[in-house]
N, C-alpha and C positions, 0 to 999 in steps of 0.2 A: 385838976380830971384827969392828968395823964399820970401813968403807971410808969416802975420804973423799967416793966418789958416794953410800954410805948418808947420810950424813950431810947433804948437800945434798939430796936428796930430800925435795920439799913434798907434802905431804898436806892433804888435806880430812876433814871429818868424814864426808864420804858415799864414802867409800871412792876419791877420782880421786885418785893421786899423778902428780906431776911432777918429771922430773931436768932439772933447772937444765942439767947437764954437757952431755947430750945431748939436749937434745928432748923426751926420749921422753914419754910416758904410759903408767900401766898403772890398770887398774881392783883394787882390793884387798876381799878382804872384810874384816868384824870382827875375827875372830883375825889375820888378817894384821898389820891395822893397828895390835891392841893385840903382836905382838911385834916390829914395827916400829920401836915408841914405846919398847916395853923396851931392844932394841938400842941407840937413839939415847943413851939414859939412863944406860947404862951396865952394864943388868941382866945380869945372871949367868944362869946357867942355870935355877940355880933358882925365884930370880925370873921367870923367862920361864912356868916352869910354873906357877908359882901366879897369875901373871897370867891366864893361861888357866882356872885352876881357879877364878880367882874370876870369872870373866866367864862362863863355859858350866860348864851339865851335863856334866863329862868329867871320866874317870877321869884319874889324874896316866902310865898309860902311854901312854896315846890323847894326852893332851895332848903329850908326849915326841916322839913319832911326830909329831903334826901339824909343831910347831917344825922336825922334821931337815926333813921333805918341803917346807918354807914355806923352810927357809934353804939347801935343793938348787936351789928357783927362782929367792930372788935372786943367787944363785951364777952361776947360765945365763944370767942376765938383766946379770950385771956387777956386779952394786949390792952384792956384799960378795965378800969376799977367801978366808973359810975357812968351812965350817960343820963345824967337827971336830967340834968344842967340846959341843956337846950331845949327852949323854947318860942 
């Protein structure tokens, strides 16, 4: 699921991300940082959900929705090629 651009995204612990390929910078919230870390580590959809369930007080349905929305944002910014695998 991840693209070369996502692999090249540098993040710090404060939610600041830098895309080395374009020079663009982004501010990412904690949940988004968890999702990106998971994607970079090759997490499955269920592992991404588990990350959010472990880190935040949300149910699985909310976690899945948040992941879908965030993946859509990554796709719009050209950082992710596909976002259709999360269900």
